[in-house]
C-alpha atoms as one frame of an Amber mdcrd trajectory, in Angstrom:
protein
   0.272   0.114   0.287   1.494   3.651  -0.466   1.303   5.015   3.204   2.309
   8.641   3.773   3.905   9.675   6.634   2.011  12.682   7.694   4.439  15.892
   7.568   3.912  19.888   8.732   2.093  21.501   5.958   0.005  18.269   4.796
  -3.406  19.574   3.412  -5.946  16.090   3.355  -8.050  15.683   1.376 -11.709
  14.915   2.162 -12.169  12.183   5.386 -15.228  11.594   7.280 -14.833   8.334
   9.097 -18.061   8.328  10.620 -16.424   9.489  13.831 -15.778  13.020  14.984
 -13.052  12.020  17.739 -11.052  10.258  14.654 -11.515  12.978  12.415 -10.542
  15.560  14.423  -7.361  13.679  15.573  -6.398  13.354  11.551  -6.973  17.256
  10.912  -6.411  18.955  14.154  -4.282  16.731  16.558  -1.934  14.471  14.178
   0.455  16.840  13.553   0.824  18.185  17.186   1.470  14.544  18.317   4.581
  13.892  15.998   5.907  17.498  17.110   5.843  16.221  20.353   7.047  12.788
  19.545   4.141  11.447  21.254   3.109   8.595  17.766   3.583   9.025  14.209
   0.435   8.923  11.316   0.388   7.556   8.292  -2.191   7.691   5.660  -3.073
   6.813   2.225  -5.094   9.120   0.068  -6.576   9.159  -3.422  -7.260  11.426
  -5.923  -9.949  13.520  -3.810 -10.877  11.552  -0.648  -8.147  10.609   2.243
  -8.910   6.958   2.075  -7.534   5.440   5.869  -4.948   6.916   8.667  -3.660
   5.154  11.606  -1.048   6.294  14.103   1.375   4.797  16.323   3.730   4.766
  19.116   5.440   2.780  21.697   3.850   1.026  24.361   4.414  -2.401  26.745
   2.341  -5.120  28.185   3.079  -4.427  32.074   1.987  -6.321  35.058  -0.713
  -4.740  36.786  -2.202  -5.605  40.108  -4.992  -7.402  40.618  -4.529  -9.296
  37.067  -2.523 -12.423  38.340  -4.494 -14.615  35.696  -4.229 -12.521  32.568
  -0.064 -11.851  33.456   1.258 -15.480  34.021  -0.329 -16.305  30.591   1.128
 -12.985  29.439   4.654 -14.752  30.935   4.250 -18.210  29.942   4.692 -17.409
  26.042   8.215 -16.977  27.512  11.267 -18.529  28.798  11.696 -18.610  32.432
  15.006 -16.809  31.628  13.051 -13.977  29.762  10.580 -13.031  32.409  10.393
  -8.990  32.644   7.527  -7.218  34.717   7.044  -5.273  31.085   6.751  -6.534
  27.393   7.437  -4.225  24.420   5.143  -3.045  21.702   3.530  -0.791  19.320
   0.225   1.234  20.398  -1.982   1.832  17.728  -3.194   5.204  18.477  -5.735
   6.302  16.079  -6.930   4.326  13.165  -9.989   5.257  10.439 -11.109   4.408
   7.482 -13.038   7.053   5.435 -17.184   5.866   5.606 -16.531   5.637   1.428
 -14.282   3.166   2.080 -15.867   1.215   4.757 -17.832  -2.032   4.326 -16.608
  -2.709   0.899 -15.404  -6.113  -1.052 -11.582  -3.879  -0.339 -11.233  -4.594
   3.527  -9.388  -1.730   3.847  -8.864  -2.273   7.772  -7.852  -5.984   7.669
  -4.991  -5.124   4.774  -3.907  -1.699   7.087  -3.628  -4.378  10.416  -1.957
  -7.130   8.010   0.633  -4.348   7.282   1.103  -3.340  10.068   1.514  -6.699
  11.634   4.564  -7.413   9.221   5.892  -4.152   8.927   6.807  -4.700  12.663
   8.284  -8.425  12.271   9.978  -7.133   9.349  10.972  -3.433   8.999  10.892
  -2.608  13.218  13.996  -0.510  14.507  13.796  -1.774  18.072  12.399  -5.209
  19.661   7.981  -5.717  19.513   6.166  -8.459  20.587   2.984  -6.872  20.832
   0.259  -4.502  19.520  -2.085  -3.064  21.376  -5.101  -1.482  21.160  -7.388
   0.904  23.261 -10.501  -0.069  20.959 -14.155   1.578  20.733 -16.178  -1.005
  22.216 -17.895  -0.948  18.516 -14.549  -1.303  17.426 -13.892  -4.806  19.583
 -15.232  -7.262  16.744 -13.162  -6.058  13.721  -9.995  -6.053  16.236 -11.100
 -10.040  17.267 -11.548 -10.992  13.579  -8.141  -9.925  12.957  -7.016 -12.101
  16.356  -6.225  -9.562  19.177  -7.429 -10.430  21.924  -8.767  -8.718  25.082
  -6.014  -7.726  28.091  -6.551 -10.353  30.367 -10.642 -11.331  31.521 -11.506
  -7.828  32.993 -11.650  -6.850  29.678 -13.705  -9.036  27.831 -15.924  -9.254
  31.168 -16.757  -4.550  30.832 -16.648  -5.664  26.777 -19.676  -8.075  26.933
 -21.269  -6.222  30.033 -22.187  -3.393  27.010 -19.435  -1.351  28.473 -19.095
   1.517  25.888 -15.586   2.677  27.406 -11.946   1.681  25.541 -11.872  -2.133
  25.402  -7.444  -3.104  25.842  -6.728  -5.128  23.638  -3.231  -7.267  21.985
  -2.107  -9.155  19.376   1.035 -11.289  19.768   3.277 -11.359  16.860   4.991
 -14.445  17.752   1.439 -16.174  15.727   3.376 -14.877  12.111   6.687 -16.106
  13.180
């Protein structure tokens, strides 16, 4: 895909993903996040529309009190000599597809996630075992379909109860090795 890294002064083509928070991030905040070294945003444009964008930042999965079951599950992925109190990850901070490109026979969102997964394995400049996302509840089915799992039982229960807050999820890149 012809992803471009956002640069200062870029004028976006028309963009509307149907979510005002995501639209606002791209048009008003993304470049400021880059200036502050908080995330980097990538996008795809056609002649008249921005098709999609995503932003990435560094993250980690950390041992948290009251999540012993989840943390034990994470630690079992590693040999004992590699146990730590945290493991490196990259976070998908924002991710949106223009509404004209959603629910089409071209699965833009899945293609982008597949690209990010491969990119983190093949071209990542630092160690990165996991991809994390704080998903809108409405996006959880999309992430589940693409191999992400809940960051512990509490997150799954919150989602199943219909909690409309953000739901923490992750993907283990070793699935692709």
